[in-house]
C-alpha positions in Angstrom: 6.8 19.3 -22.8 8.9 17.1 -20.5 12.0 18.8 -19.1 15.5 17.6 -19.9 17.1 15.1 -17.5 20.0 12.7 -17.4 19.1 9.0 -17.4 21.2 6.4 -15.6 20.8 2.6 -15.5 23.0 1.2 -12.7 24.8 -2.2 -13.0 24.2 -3.0 -9.3 22.5 -1.8 -6.2 25.7 0.0 -4.9 25.8 2.1 -8.0 22.2 3.0 -7.6 22.7 4.2 -4.0 25.8 6.2 -5.0 23.9 7.9 -7.8 21.0 8.9 -5.6 23.4 10.2 -2.9 25.4 12.2 -5.4 22.7 13.8 -7.6 20.1 16.3 -6.4 16.6 16.2 -7.8 17.0 12.5 -8.7 14.0 10.3 -9.1 13.7 6.5 -9.2 12.1 4.8 -12.3 10.5 1.4 -11.9 7.0 1.3 -13.3 6.9 5.0 -14.1 3.1 5.3 -14.0 3.2 8.1 -11.4 6.6 9.5 -12.5 5.6 10.1 -16.1 2.5 12.0 -15.1 4.5 14.3 -12.9 7.1 14.8 -15.7 4.5 15.6 -18.4 2.7 18.1 -16.1 6.0 19.7 -15.0 5.0 19.1 -11.4 8.6 18.0 -10.4 12.0 19.3 -11.2 13.6 16.0 -12.3 17.2 16.6 -13.3 18.2 12.9 -13.0 16.3 9.6 -13.6 17.6 6.4 -12.0 16.2 3.3 -13.8 16.3 0.3 -11.3 14.3 -2.2 -13.4 17.3 -4.3 -14.4 18.6 -4.9 -10.9 18.0 -8.5 -9.9 17.2 -7.6 -6.2 14.3 -5.6 -7.4 12.7 -8.5 -9.3 12.4 -10.8 -6.3 8.9 -12.2 -5.9 8.6 -15.3 -3.8 6.9 -17.0 -0.9 8.8 -19.1 1.6 7.0 -21.3 4.2 7.6 -19.9 7.6 9.1 -16.6 6.3 6.4 -15.1 4.1 6.1 -13.1 0.9 8.8 -10.8 -0.5 7.9 -8.3 -3.3 10.7 -6.6 -5.0 10.7 -2.9 -6.1 10.2 -3.7 -9.8 7.5 -6.3 -9.4 4.4 -5.1 -11.3 0.9 -5.2 -9.8 -0.4 -7.8 -12.2 2.2 -10.3 -11.0 0.5 -10.0 -7.6 -3.0 -10.3 -9.2 -1.9 -13.4 -11.1 -0.3 -15.1 -8.1 -2.1 -18.2 -6.7 -0.1 -17.9 -3.5 -1.2 -14.3 -2.9 -4.8 -15.1 -3.8 -4.8 -18.0 -1.3 -2.8 -16.6 1.6 -3.2 -12.8 1.2 -6.7 -12.3 -0.2 -7.0 -8.7 0.8 -3.8 -7.8 -1.0 -5.0 -9.8 -4.1 -8.3 -7.9 -4.1 -6.6 -4.5 -3.6 -4.2 -5.2 -6.4 -7.0 -6.3 -8.8 -8.9 -3.0 -8.0 -5.9 -0.8 -8.9 -6.4 1.3 -12.1 -6.7 -0.7 -15.3 -5.1 -4.0 -16.6 -2.7 -2.0 -18.8 -1.5 0.2 -16.0 -1.1 -2.8 -13.7 1.3 -4.2 -16.2 3.6 -1.2 -15.6 2.7 0.0 -12.1 4.7 -1.6 -9.3 3.6 -2.5 -5.8 6.6 -0.7 -4.2 5.9 2.3 -6.4 2.4 2.5 -5.1 3.8 2.6 -1.6 6.6 5.1 -2.3 4.2 7.5 -4.0 2.6 7.8 -0.6 -0.8 8.8 -1.8 -3.4 8.9 1.1 -5.9 7.1 -1.1 -3.7 4.4 -2.6 -5.3 0.9 -2.7 -2.4 -1.3 -1.7 -1.2 0.2 1.6 -4.3 -0.6 3.6 -4.0 -4.3 2.6 -0.3 -4.4 3.2 -0.8 -2.7 6.6 -3.1 -5.5 8.0 -0.4 -8.1 7.1 2.2 -6.2 9.2 4.3 -5.5 6.1 7.9 -4.3 6.5 9.8 -2.1 4.0 13.4 -3.1 3.2 15.5 0.0 2.5 19.1 0.4 1.4 21.2 3.5 1.4 24.6 5.1 2.1 24.5 3.9 5.7 23.6 0.3 4.8 20.2 -1.5 5.0 17.3 -1.0 7.4 13.8 -2.3 7.9 10.8 0.0 8.6 7.3 -1.2 9.4 5.0 0.0 6.8 2.8 1.8 9.5 5.9 3.9 10.2 6.9 4.5 6.6 4.5 7.3 5.7 5.1 10.7 7.2 2.6 12.8 5.3 0.9 13.4 2.0 3.4 12.2 -0.7 6.1 11.9 2.0 8.0 8.9 3.5 10.9 8.2 5.8 13.3 7.8 2.9 16.4 9.9 3.2 18.8 11.1 0.5 20.5 8.2 -1.2 18.0 5.6 0.1 15.6 3.5 -2.0 13.2 0.7 -1.3 14.4 -2.7 -2.4 11.4 -4.7 -1.4 8.4 -5.1 0.9 8.0 -8.2 3.1 4.9 -9.8 4.5 5.1 -12.4 7.3 3.3 -15.7 6.6 -0.3 -15.3 7.9 -0.9 -18.9 9.0 -3.6 -21.4 8.5 -7.2 -20.1 9.0 -6.3 -16.5 8.4 -9.0 -14.5 6.6 -9.0 -11.0 5.0 -10.9 -8.8 2.6 -10.4 -5.4 0.9 -13.3 -3.2 0.0 -13.4 0.2 -1.6 -15.8 2.9 -2.7 -15.2 5.2 -5.6 -17.2 7.9 -7.4 -17.2 5.9 -10.7 -17.2 2.3 -11.7 -13.8 1.4 -13.2 -10.5 3.1 -12.5 -11.2 6.0 -10.2 -9.2 6.5 -7.0 -10.9 5.2 -3.9 -13.1 7.5 -1.9 -12.4 5.1 1.0 -10.5 1.8 0.9 -10.5 -0.5 3.8 -8.8 -3.9 4.5 -10.1 -6.1 7.3 -8.2 -9.2 8.6 -9.3 -11.9 11.0 -6.2 -13.8 12.3 -6.2 -17.4 13.4 -6.3 -16.3 17.1 -9.5 -14.4 16.5 -7.9 -10.9 16.6 -8.7 -8.4 13.9 -6.5 -5.9 12.0 -7.9 -2.9 10.1 -6.1 -0.8 7.5 -7.7 2.2 5.8 -7.0 4.8 3.1 -8.3 8.2 2.0 -9.4 9.3 5.4 -6.2 10.9 6.7 -3.0 12.4 5.4 -1.5 8.9 5.2 -2.9 5.3 4.9 -3.5 4.2 8.5 -3.5 1.0 10.6 -6.3 1.5 13.1 -4.5 0.0 16.1 -6.6 1.7 18.8 -9.9 0.5 17.2 -8.5 -3.0 16.8 -7.7 -3.1 20.5 -11.2 -2.1 21.4 -12.7 -4.7 19.1 -10.4 -7.4 20.3 -11.2 -6.6 24.0 -14.9 -7.1 23.2 -14.4 -10.2 21.1 -15.4 -10.4 17.5 -19.2 -10.9 17.1 -22.1 -9.4 15.2 -22.8 -7.1 18.1 -19.2 -5.9 18.3 -19.2 -5.2 14.6 -22.3 -3.1 14.9 -20.6 -1.1 17.6 -17.3 -0.8 15.7 -19.1 0.5 12.6 -20.0 3.6 14.6 -16.8 3.7 16.7 -14.6 4.0 13.5 -15.8 7.6 13.1 -13.7 8.5 16.2 -10.5 7.1 14.7 -10.4 8.7 11.3 -10.1 12.3 10.1 -11.2 12.6 6.5 -11.3 15.8 4.5 -13.6 17.2 1.8 -12.1 17.2 -1.7 -13.1 16.8 -5.3 -14.0 13.1 -4.7 -16.1 13.3 -1.6 -17.2 15.2 1.4 -15.7 14.4 4.8 -19.2 13.4 6.0 -19.7 10.9 3.2 -16.3 9.4 3.9 -17.2 8.9 7.5 -20.4 7.1 6.5 -18.7 5.0 3.9 -15.9 4.0 6.3 -18.6 2.8 8.7 -20.4 0.8 6.0 -17.3 -0.8 4.6 -16.0 -1.8 8.0 -19.2 -3.4 8.9 -19.5 -5.2 5.6 -15.9 -6.4 5.7 -15.9 -7.7 9.3 -19.3 -9.5 8.8 -17.9 -11.2 5.7 -15.0 -12.5 7.8 -17.2 -14.2 10.4 -19.6 -15.6 7.7 -22.4 -13.1 8.2 -24.1 -10.7 5.9 -25.7 -7.3 6.4 
């Protein structure tokens, strides 16, 4: 049985912010794929539901040369999967989006919702992290931008304050010659959450970026490991070394999906496989 709640559909962004600031226990509805599960299982006390789907700012999905890609808060994951621009310029994001849940759920689930849910094992954050994504937030004090690597504060927790909501996520243009890949391991074929998900990016200047999920309380950008790899220079020998070194940079737990030891091993395997693919090598 779903608990009773009031439903509000704002006419503009200002009304949405005012509603979130005024009402306690208010939750934002965009895709609703996570929210409906929480409601049906009575895992949250939702007294108020704010439906943002009709706000024009939330539906923005475009790429501008020199500026990059903007994905509004109501943009569903399948729009990313179907985008030729995303496939060509942001392949890791395209692959991560295509691996998320089922086709039917991707028609409802939103990219921003996947971020705001702040699940440690979500598929999209590792890919967004390697592209230096920035989260555009609006609230009672105005607008602010937060780098995605600073957005997550814990399991199911973000930097969002009362009255604030995410309007969009923005990715800089990667540039010509940029390469990336997203790889995941799960218990089952199909729609299971990732045991480990990792995004690897090779920038035009030869520097690497690595994002990973399901190995810490939040999705992580492995800056320290990147620095060590970049100091050595990307090569097959460096990749062999990095595949072992990654164990020092992640802190997985044992849960129903995997043991910590298995996650350490899979992270090593996926990193090696991903980086080798970016330099045109195979295991």
